[in-house]
TIRO-2110 file (N, C-alpha, C; in Angstrom, 1 decimal):
// TIRO-2110
-22.1, -70.8, -25.1, N, 1, A
-22.5, -71.8, -24.5, CA, 1, A
-21.2, -72.5, -23.3, C, 1, A
-20.2, -72.5, -24.0, N, 2, A
-18.8, -73.9, -23.4, CA, 2, A
-18.5, -72.7, -22.0, C, 2, A
-19.0, -71.4, -21.9, N, 3, A
-18.5, -70.6, -21.1, CA, 3, A
-19.1, -70.6, -20.1, C, 3, A
-21.2, -70.6, -20.5, N, 4, A
-21.5, -70.6, -19.3, CA, 4, A
-21.7, -71.7, -18.8, C, 4, A
-21.2, -73.2, -19.6, N, 5, A
-21.0, -74.4, -18.6, CA, 5, A
-19.9, -74.7, -17.5, C, 5, A
-19.0, -73.5, -18.0, N, 6, A
-17.4, -73.6, -17.2, CA, 6, A
-17.4, -72.8, -16.5, C, 6, A
-18.5, -71.6, -16.2, N, 7, A
-18.7, -71.1, -15.0, CA, 7, A
-19.4, -71.8, -13.9, C, 7, A
-20.9, -72.2, -14.7, N, 8, A
-21.6, -73.3, -13.6, CA, 8, A
-20.9, -74.4, -13.0, C, 8, A
-19.9, -75.0, -13.5, N, 9, A
-18.8, -75.8, -12.8, CA, 9, A
-18.4, -75.3, -11.8, C, 9, A
-17.2, -74.3, -11.8, N, 10, A
-16.6, -73.4, -11.6, CA, 10, A
-17.4, -73.0, -10.3, C, 10, A
-18.2, -72.7, -10.0, N, 11, A
-19.1, -72.3, -8.8, CA, 11, A
-20.0, -73.4, -8.3, C, 11, A
-20.3, -74.7, -8.7, N, 12, A
-20.4, -76.1, -8.3, CA, 12, A
-19.4, -76.3, -7.1, C, 12, A
-18.0, -76.6, -8.3, N, 13, A
-17.0, -76.9, -7.1, CA, 13, A
-17.2, -75.7, -5.6, C, 13, A
-17.0, -75.1, -6.5, N, 14, A
-16.9, -73.7, -5.1, CA, 14, A
-18.2, -73.9, -3.9, C, 14, A
-19.1, -74.0, -4.3, N, 15, A
-20.3, -74.3, -3.6, CA, 15, A
-20.0, -75.9, -2.7, C, 15, A
-18.9, -76.8, -3.7, N, 16, A
-19.0, -77.9, -2.9, CA, 16, A
-18.1, -77.9, -1.6, C, 16, A
-17.1, -77.1, -2.1, N, 17, A
-16.0, -76.8, -1.5, CA, 17, A
-16.2, -76.1, -0.1, C, 17, A
-17.0, -74.9, 0.1, N, 18, A
-17.8, -74.2, 1.5, CA, 18, A
-18.6, -75.0, 1.6, C, 18, A
-19.7, -75.9, 1.5, N, 19, A
-20.4, -77.0, 1.8, CA, 19, A
-19.7, -78.1, 3.0, C, 19, A
-18.5, -78.4, 2.4, N, 20, A
-17.4, -79.4, 2.9, CA, 20, A
-16.8, -78.9, 4.4, C, 20, A
-16.6, -77.7, 4.0, N, 21, A
-16.0, -76.7, 5.2, CA, 21, A
-16.6, -76.7, 6.1, C, 21, A
-17.9, -76.2, 6.2, N, 22, A
-18.7, -75.8, 6.8, CA, 22, A
-19.0, -77.3, 7.5, C, 22, A
-19.5, -78.5, 7.1, N, 23, A
-20.0, -79.9, 7.8, CA, 23, A
-18.9, -80.0, 8.3, C, 23, A
-17.4, -79.8, 8.2, N, 24, A
-16.2, -80.5, 8.9, CA, 24, A
-16.0, -80.1, 9.8, C, 24, A
-17.0, -78.6, 10.6, N, 25, A
-16.3, -78.1, 11.8, CA, 25, A
-17.4, -78.7, 12.6, C, 25, A
-17.2, -78.4, 14.0, N, 26, A
-17.3, -78.7, 15.4, CA, 26, A
-18.3, -77.6, 15.7, C, 26, A
-19.6, -77.0, 14.8, N, 27, A
-19.9, -76.2, 15.5, CA, 27, A
-20.8, -76.5, 16.9, C, 27, A
-20.9, -77.6, 17.4, N, 28, A
-21.8, -77.6, 18.6, CA, 28, A
-20.7, -77.2, 19.9, C, 28, A
-19.6, -77.4, 19.5, N, 29, A
-18.6, -77.4, 20.6, CA, 29, A
-17.6, -76.1, 20.5, C, 29, A
-18.5, -75.1, 20.0, N, 30, A
-17.6, -73.9, 19.5, CA, 30, A
-17.8, -72.5, 20.4, C, 30, A
-17.2, -72.6, 21.0, N, 31, A
-17.1, -71.2, 22.2, CA, 31, A
-16.5, -69.9, 21.9, C, 31, A
-17.0, -68.8, 21.9, N, 32, A
-16.4, -67.6, 21.3, CA, 32, A
-15.0, -67.4, 22.1, C, 32, A
-14.1, -67.1, 21.6, N, 33, A
-12.6, -67.4, 22.7, CA, 33, A
-12.5, -65.6, 22.7, C, 33, A
-12.1, -65.5, 24.3, N, 34, A
-11.3, -64.3, 24.6, CA, 34, A
-12.5, -63.3, 24.9, C, 34, A
-13.5, -64.0, 24.8, N, 35, A
-14.8, -62.5, 25.3, CA, 35, A
-14.8, -61.9, 26.7, C, 35, A
-13.9, -62.3, 27.8, N, 36, A
-14.1, -61.5, 29.0, CA, 36, A
-12.6, -60.7, 28.5, C, 36, A
-11.7, -61.2, 28.1, N, 37, A
-10.5, -60.5, 27.8, CA, 37, A
-10.3, -59.7, 26.7, C, 37, A
-9.5, -58.5, 26.9, N, 38, A
-9.3, -57.3, 25.6, CA, 38, A
-8.3, -58.0, 24.7, C, 38, A
-8.7, -58.6, 23.2, N, 39, A
-7.8, -58.7, 22.4, CA, 39, A
-7.2, -57.9, 22.1, C, 39, A
-5.9, -58.0, 20.8, N, 40, A
-4.9, -57.3, 20.9, CA, 40, A
-5.5, -56.1, 19.3, C, 40, A
-6.4, -56.5, 18.6, N, 41, A
-6.7, -55.7, 17.8, CA, 41, A
-7.9, -54.8, 18.4, C, 41, A
-8.7, -55.4, 19.9, N, 42, A
-9.5, -54.1, 20.4, CA, 42, A
-8.6, -52.8, 21.1, C, 42, A
-7.5, -53.7, 21.6, N, 43, A
-6.5, -52.7, 22.3, CA, 43, A
-6.3, -51.4, 21.0, C, 43, A
-6.0, -51.9, 20.5, N, 44, A
-5.4, -51.2, 19.0, CA, 44, A
-6.5, -50.1, 18.5, C, 44, A
-7.7, -50.7, 18.5, N, 45, A
-8.9, -49.9, 18.0, CA, 45, A
-9.1, -48.6, 18.7, C, 45, A
-8.9, -49.2, 20.5, N, 46, A
-9.5, -48.1, 21.4, CA, 46, A
-7.9, -46.8, 21.5, C, 46, A
-7.0, -47.1, 21.4, N, 47, A
-5.8, -46.6, 21.5, CA, 47, A
-6.1, -45.1, 20.4, C, 47, A
-5.8, -43.7, 20.7, N, 48, A
-5.8, -42.5, 20.3, CA, 48, A
-4.6, -42.3, 19.3, C, 48, A
-3.9, -43.0, 19.6, N, 49, A
-2.5, -42.9, 18.7, CA, 49, A
-2.0, -43.6, 17.8, C, 49, A
-3.0, -44.6, 18.1, N, 50, A
-3.4, -45.6, 16.4, CA, 50, A
-4.3, -44.6, 15.4, C, 50, A
-5.4, -44.1, 15.9, N, 51, A
-6.1, -43.6, 14.8, CA, 51, A
-5.2, -42.2, 14.8, C, 51, A
-4.5, -41.1, 15.5, N, 52, A
-3.4, -40.7, 14.5, CA, 52, A
-2.6, -40.8, 14.0, C, 52, A
-1.7, -42.1, 13.7, N, 53, A
-0.6, -42.2, 13.0, CA, 53, A
-1.5, -42.6, 11.8, C, 53, A
-2.8, -43.3, 11.9, N, 54, A
-3.6, -43.8, 10.8, CA, 54, A
-3.9, -42.5, 9.8, C, 54, A
-4.4, -41.5, 10.8, N, 55, A
-4.8, -40.3, 10.1, CA, 55, A
-3.9, -40.0, 8.9, C, 55, A
-2.3, -39.7, 9.8, N, 56, A
-1.5, -39.1, 9.1, CA, 56, A
-1.0, -39.8, 8.1, C, 56, A
-0.8, -40.8, 7.8, N, 57, A
-0.7, -42.0, 6.8, CA, 57, A
-1.2, -41.8, 5.7, C, 57, A
-2.7, -41.7, 6.1, N, 58, A
-3.7, -41.4, 4.7, CA, 58, A
-3.4, -40.1, 4.4, C, 58, A
-3.5, -38.9, 5.4, N, 59, A
-3.1, -37.8, 4.7, CA, 59, A
-1.9, -37.6, 4.0, C, 59, A
-0.7, -38.5, 4.6, N, 60, A
0.6, -38.4, 3.6, CA, 60, A
0.3, -38.8, 2.1, C, 60, A
-0.3, -39.9, 2.3, N, 61, A
-0.6, -41.0, 1.1, CA, 61, A
-1.0, -40.0, -0.2, C, 61, A
-2.4, -39.8, 0.2, N, 62, A
-3.2, -38.4, -0.5, CA, 62, A
-2.2, -37.2, -1.2, C, 62, A
-1.5, -36.7, 0.1, N, 63, A
-0.9, -35.5, -0.9, CA, 63, A
0.6, -36.5, -1.7, C, 63, A
1.2, -37.2, -1.3, N, 64, A
1.8, -37.9, -2.3, CA, 64, A
1.2, -38.1, -3.5, C, 64, A
0.3, -38.3, -3.4, N, 65, A
-0.8, -39.0, -4.8, CA, 65, A
-1.0, -37.8, -5.4, C, 65, A
-1.3, -36.8, -5.1, N, 66, A
-1.7, -35.3, -5.4, CA, 66, A
-0.8, -34.8, -5.8, C, 66, A
0.7, -34.9, -5.3, N, 67, A
1.7, -34.2, -6.0, CA, 67, A
2.1, -34.8, -7.1, C, 67, A
2.0, -36.3, -7.3, N, 68, A
2.6, -37.2, -8.4, CA, 68, A
1.7, -37.0, -9.5, C, 68, A
-0.3, -36.7, -9.3, N, 69, A
-1.0, -36.2, -10.1, CA, 69, A
-0.4, -35.2, -10.6, C, 69, A
-0.3, -33.9, -10.2, N, 70, A
-0.2, -32.4, -10.7, CA, 70, A
1.2, -32.5, -11.5, C, 70, A
2.2, -33.4, -10.9, N, 71, A
3.3, -33.1, -11.8, CA, 71, A
4.1, -34.1, -12.7, C, 71, A
3.3, -35.5, -12.7, N, 72, A
3.5, -36.2, -13.5, CA, 72, A
3.1, -36.7, -14.7, C, 72, A
3.5, -37.5, -15.7, N, 73, A
3.4, -37.8, -17.2, CA, 73, A
1.9, -38.2, -17.3, C, 73, A
1.6, -37.9, -18.0, N, 74, A
-0.2, -38.5, -18.3, CA, 74, A
-0.8, -39.7, -17.8, C, 74, A
0.2, -41.0, -18.0, N, 75, A
-0.2, -42.0, -18.1, CA, 75, A
-0.4, -42.2, -16.5, C, 75, A
1.0, -41.7, -15.5, N, 76, A
0.9, -41.5, -14.2, CA, 76, A
-0.4, -40.7, -14.1, C, 76, A
-0.7, -39.9, -14.0, N, 77, A
-1.7, -39.0, -13.5, CA, 77, A
-3.1, -39.8, -14.1, C, 77, A
-3.0, -40.5, -14.9, N, 78, A
-4.2, -41.8, -14.8, CA, 78, A
-4.7, -42.2, -14.0, C, 78, A
-3.6, -43.1, -13.5, N, 79, A
-3.3, -44.4, -12.9, CA, 79, A
-3.5, -43.5, -11.1, C, 79, A
-3.0, -42.6, -11.1, N, 80, A
-3.2, -41.9, -10.0, CA, 80, A
-4.3, -41.5, -9.6, C, 80, A
-5.3, -41.0, -10.4, N, 81, A
-6.5, -40.5, -9.8, CA, 81, A
-7.5, -41.5, -9.8, C, 81, A
-6.9, -42.6, -10.8, N, 82, A
-8.1, -44.0, -10.5, CA, 82, A
-7.7, -44.4, -9.2, C, 82, A
-6.4, -44.7, -8.8, N, 83, A
-6.3, -45.0, -6.8, CA, 83, A
-7.1, -44.0, -6.2, C, 83, A
-6.7, -42.5, -6.1, N, 84, A
-7.4, -41.7, -5.2, CA, 84, A
-8.7, -42.0, -5.6, C, 84, A
-9.4, -41.8, -6.7, N, 85, A
-11.1, -41.9, -6.5, CA, 85, A
-11.3, -43.2, -5.6, C, 85, A
-10.6, -44.2, -6.2, N, 86, A
-10.7, -45.7, -5.1, CA, 86, A
-10.5, -45.5, -4.2, C, 86, A
-9.5, -45.0, -3.1, N, 87, A
-9.7, -44.5, -1.8, CA, 87, A
-10.5, -43.4, -1.7, C, 87, A
-11.0, -43.0, -2.3, N, 88, A
-11.7, -41.6, -1.6, CA, 88, A
-13.5, -42.8, -1.3, C, 88, A
-13.3, -43.3, -2.6, N, 89, A
-14.6, -43.8, -2.2, CA, 89, A
-14.8, -44.8, -1.2, C, 89, A
-13.4, -45.7, -0.9, N, 90, A
-13.0, -46.9, 0.1, CA, 90, A
-13.4, -46.2, 1.5, C, 90, A
-13.0, -45.1, 1.8, N, 91, A
-12.9, -44.3, 2.9, CA, 91, A
-14.4, -43.7, 3.3, C, 91, A
-15.4, -43.6, 2.3, N, 92, A
-16.9, -43.1, 2.0, CA, 92, A
-17.2, -44.3, 2.3, C, 92, A
-17.1, -45.0, 1.8, N, 93, A
-18.0, -46.4, 2.4, CA, 93, A
-17.8, -46.8, 3.8, C, 93, A
-16.7, -47.1, 4.2, N, 94, A
-16.0, -47.7, 5.5, CA, 94, A
-17.0, -46.6, 6.7, C, 94, A
-16.5, -44.9, 6.2, N, 95, A
-17.3, -44.2, 7.2, CA, 95, A
-18.7, -44.3, 7.2, C, 95, A
-19.7, -44.4, 5.9, N, 96, A
-21.0, -44.6, 6.3, CA, 96, A
-21.2, -46.0, 7.0, C, 96, A
-20.8, -47.1, 6.3, N, 97, A
-21.0, -48.6, 7.0, CA, 97, A
-20.8, -48.8, 8.4, C, 97, A
-19.6, -48.0, 8.8, N, 98, A
-18.9, -48.3, 10.2, CA, 98, A
-19.9, -47.3, 10.9, C, 98, A
-20.0, -45.9, 10.6, N, 99, A
-20.5, -45.4, 11.3, CA, 99, A
-21.9, -45.5, 11.6, C, 99, A
-22.7, -45.9, 10.6, N, 100, A
-24.1, -46.0, 11.2, CA, 100, A
-24.2, -47.5, 12.2, C, 100, A
-23.6, -48.2, 11.6, N, 101, A
-23.5, -49.4, 12.7, CA, 101, A
-22.9, -49.3, 13.7, C, 101, A
-21.7, -48.6, 14.3, N, 102, A
-21.5, -48.3, 15.4, CA, 102, A
-22.5, -47.2, 16.0, C, 102, A
-23.4, -46.2, 15.4, N, 103, A
-24.1, -45.7, 16.0, CA, 103, A
-25.8, -46.0, 16.6, C, 103, A
-25.9, -47.1, 15.4, N, 104, A
-27.4, -48.0, 15.6, CA, 104, A
-27.1, -48.5, 17.0, C, 104, A
-25.5, -49.3, 17.3, N, 105, A
-25.5, -50.2, 18.4, CA, 105, A
-25.5, -49.2, 19.5, C, 105, A
-24.6, -48.0, 19.7, N, 106, A
-24.6, -47.0, 20.6, CA, 106, A
-26.0, -46.8, 21.5, C, 106, A
-27.2, -46.6, 20.5, N, 107, A
-28.5, -46.3, 20.4, CA, 107, A
-29.6, -47.4, 21.0, C, 107, A
-28.7, -48.7, 21.6, N, 108, A
-29.0, -49.7, 22.1, CA, 108, A
-29.9, -50.9, 21.2, C, 108, A
-29.5, -50.6, 19.8, N, 109, A
-30.3, -51.7, 19.0, CA, 109, A
-29.1, -53.1, 18.7, C, 109, A
-29.7, -54.1, 18.5, N, 110, A
-28.8, -55.1, 18.3, CA, 110, A
-27.8, -55.3, 16.7, C, 110, A
-26.8, -56.4, 17.4, N, 111, A
-26.2, -56.3, 15.9, CA, 111, A
-27.1, -56.6, 14.6, C, 111, A
-27.9, -57.2, 14.6, N, 112, A
-28.7, -57.7, 13.5, CA, 112, A
-29.4, -56.3, 12.6, C, 112, A
-30.1, -55.4, 13.6, N, 113, A
-30.3, -54.0, 13.3, CA, 113, A
-29.9, -53.3, 12.8, C, 113, A
-28.9, -53.0, 13.4, N, 114, A
-27.5, -52.2, 12.8, CA, 114, A
-26.9, -52.6, 11.6, C, 114, A
-26.7, -54.1, 11.4, N, 115, A
-26.2, -54.3, 10.1, CA, 115, A
-27.3, -54.0, 9.2, C, 115, A
-28.2, -54.3, 9.4, N, 116, A
-29.4, -54.1, 8.4, CA, 116, A
-29.5, -52.6, 8.1, C, 116, A
-29.2, -51.4, 8.8, N, 117, A
-29.6, -50.3, 8.5, CA, 117, A
-28.0, -50.1, 8.3, C, 117, A
-26.7, -50.5, 8.3, N, 118, A
-25.8, -50.1, 7.6, CA, 118, A
-25.8, -50.3, 6.1, C, 118, A
-26.2, -51.7, 6.1, N, 119, A
-26.6, -52.4, 4.5, CA, 119, A
-27.7, -51.0, 3.7, C, 119, A
-28.6, -50.6, 4.6, N, 120, A
-29.9, -50.2, 3.7, CA, 120, A
-28.7, -48.7, 3.3, C, 120, A
-28.0, -48.3, 4.4, N, 121, A
-27.6, -47.0, 4.1, CA, 121, A
-26.6, -47.0, 3.0, C, 121, A
-25.4, -47.9, 2.9, N, 122, A
-24.8, -48.6, 1.8, CA, 122, A
-25.4, -48.2, 0.3, C, 122, A
-26.3, -49.1, 0.7, N, 123, A
-27.1, -49.3, -0.7, CA, 123, A
-28.1, -47.8, -0.9, C, 123, A
-28.4, -47.0, 0.0, N, 124, A
-28.8, -46.0, -0.7, CA, 124, A
-27.3, -44.9, -1.3, C, 124, A
-26.1, -45.0, -0.9, N, 125, A
-25.1, -44.4, -1.6, CA, 125, A
-25.0, -45.2, -2.6, C, 125, A
-25.1, -46.4, -3.1, N, 126, A
-25.0, -47.2, -4.5, CA, 126, A
-26.0, -46.4, -5.6, C, 126, A
-27.4, -46.2, -5.0, N, 127, A
-27.8, -45.7, -5.9, CA, 127, A
-28.1, -44.6, -6.3, C, 127, A
-27.3, -43.4, -5.0, N, 128, A
-27.2, -42.1, -5.6, CA, 128, A
-25.9, -42.1, -6.4, C, 128, A
-24.8, -43.4, -6.3, N, 129, A
-23.7, -43.2, -7.4, CA, 129, A
-24.1, -43.4, -8.6, C, 129, A
-25.4, -44.9, -8.9, N, 130, A
-26.0, -44.9, -10.2, CA, 130, A
-26.7, -44.0, -10.6, C, 130, A
-27.4, -43.4, -9.8, N, 131, A
-28.3, -42.3, -10.3, CA, 131, A
-27.3, -41.2, -11.1, C, 131, A
-26.3, -40.7, -10.4, N, 132, A
-25.1, -39.5, -10.9, CA, 132, A
-24.6, -39.7, -12.2, C, 132, A
-24.0, -41.2, -12.0, N, 133, A
-23.4, -41.9, -13.3, CA, 133, A
-24.3, -41.8, -14.8, C, 133, A
-25.6, -42.0, -13.9, N, 134, A
-26.6, -41.6, -15.7, CA, 134, A
-27.3, -40.9, -16.0, C, 134, A
-27.2, -39.9, -15.1, N, 135, A
-27.3, -38.1, -15.3, CA, 135, A
-26.2, -37.3, -15.9, C, 135, A
-25.0, -38.0, -15.2, N, 136, A
-23.9, -37.3, -15.6, CA, 136, A
-23.2, -37.7, -17.0, C, 136, A
-23.7, -38.9, -17.3, N, 137, A
-22.8, -39.6, -18.7, CA, 137, A
-23.7, -39.3, -20.2, C, 137, A
END
């Protein structure tokens, strides 16, 4: 019972901190900054060199992990296999979520519709993962 009380108290403090933070902001005077100009991150996102270097880094990391997985001791193999599965899952979720969002936006829908479809696609992936886990376990 004391665990439940402790968790409730921590969540209450967290909620109070979030409410205090949001209440302290001057939201009426908020204006999005740098809406006309191009930010540094947007310029990086549009650069083919950044995409190529990022891809090469991911491929190099996966290749190094596979070499360690194949030639390492059993404890290291277990750790590397967990990392490889985690990175693969993260890449799949990012690809599906971001791809759905940008594809929806490119077809003229609003951000809200694009976010809803991304969440729906990611939820479908989660359902497939749970179903596969239940069927294969």
